[in-house]
C-alpha positions as CSV (number, residue, x, y, z in Angstrom):
1,M,116.1,165.6,38.3
2,E,118.3,165.4,41.6
3,T,120.1,168.6,42.5
4,F,123.8,168.5,43.0
5,Q,124.9,169.0,46.6
6,P,128.6,169.7,46.4
7,L,129.0,170.7,49.9
8,R,127.6,167.5,51.3
9,D,129.5,165.2,48.7
10,V,133.0,166.9,49.0
11,W,133.0,166.9,52.6
12,L,131.6,163.5,52.9
13,S,134.6,162.1,50.8
14,F,136.9,164.3,52.7
15,F,135.9,162.9,56.3
16,Y,135.8,159.4,54.8
17,L,139.3,159.8,53.5
18,Y,140.9,161.4,56.5
19,G,138.5,159.8,59.1
20,V,138.9,156.0,57.9
21,G,142.4,156.5,56.5
22,G,143.4,158.4,59.7
23,F,142.2,155.7,62.0
24,I,144.2,153.2,60.0
25,F,147.2,155.4,60.0
26,F,147.0,155.9,63.8
27,L,146.4,152.4,64.4
28,G,149.5,151.6,62.6
29,I,151.5,154.3,64.6
30,H,150.2,152.6,67.7
31,I,151.2,149.1,66.6
32,I,154.7,150.5,65.7
33,K,155.1,152.0,69.2
34,K,153.7,149.0,71.0
35,T,155.9,146.4,69.1
36,G,159.0,148.6,69.8
37,A,159.7,149.1,66.2
38,I,160.4,152.8,67.1
39,N,162.5,154.0,69.8
40,L,161.7,157.7,70.5
41,K,164.9,158.1,72.5
42,L,166.8,158.0,69.2
43,K,167.1,161.3,67.4
44,R,166.4,159.9,63.8
45,H,163.3,157.8,65.0
46,R,161.8,161.0,66.7
47,F,162.5,162.9,63.4
48,W,160.7,160.4,61.3
49,Y,157.9,159.9,63.9
50,R,157.3,163.8,63.7
51,V,157.5,163.8,60.0
52,M,154.8,161.2,59.7
53,L,152.5,163.0,62.2
54,I,153.0,166.5,60.7
55,G,152.8,165.1,57.3
56,Y,149.3,163.8,58.0
57,F,147.9,166.9,59.5
58,Y,149.7,169.0,56.7
59,F,147.7,167.0,54.1
60,V,144.5,167.3,56.0
61,A,144.9,171.1,56.2
62,F,146.2,171.2,52.5
63,H,143.3,169.4,51.2
64,A,140.7,171.2,53.3
65,F,142.1,174.5,52.2
66,F,141.6,173.8,48.5
67,I,138.3,172.3,49.2
68,I,137.2,175.5,50.9
69,L,138.8,177.5,48.0
70,G,137.0,175.4,45.3
71,L,133.5,175.7,47.1
72,N,133.9,179.5,47.3
73,T,134.5,180.1,43.6
């Protein structure tokens, strides 16, 4: 019978989610900037640009926090 390796399994999915998903997210951000769909000179565009970036890193930190909390119980 195979032993369960929660640390490897949990972190593997975490890195896949935020690694592959993050790559696609930042590729989209790059395309948005290159095509001129966002004008960072406008206050509302800067606001939403920051919301997207901070939101991504917030969810990474939030998810990592609860994984660590769950593994330590």
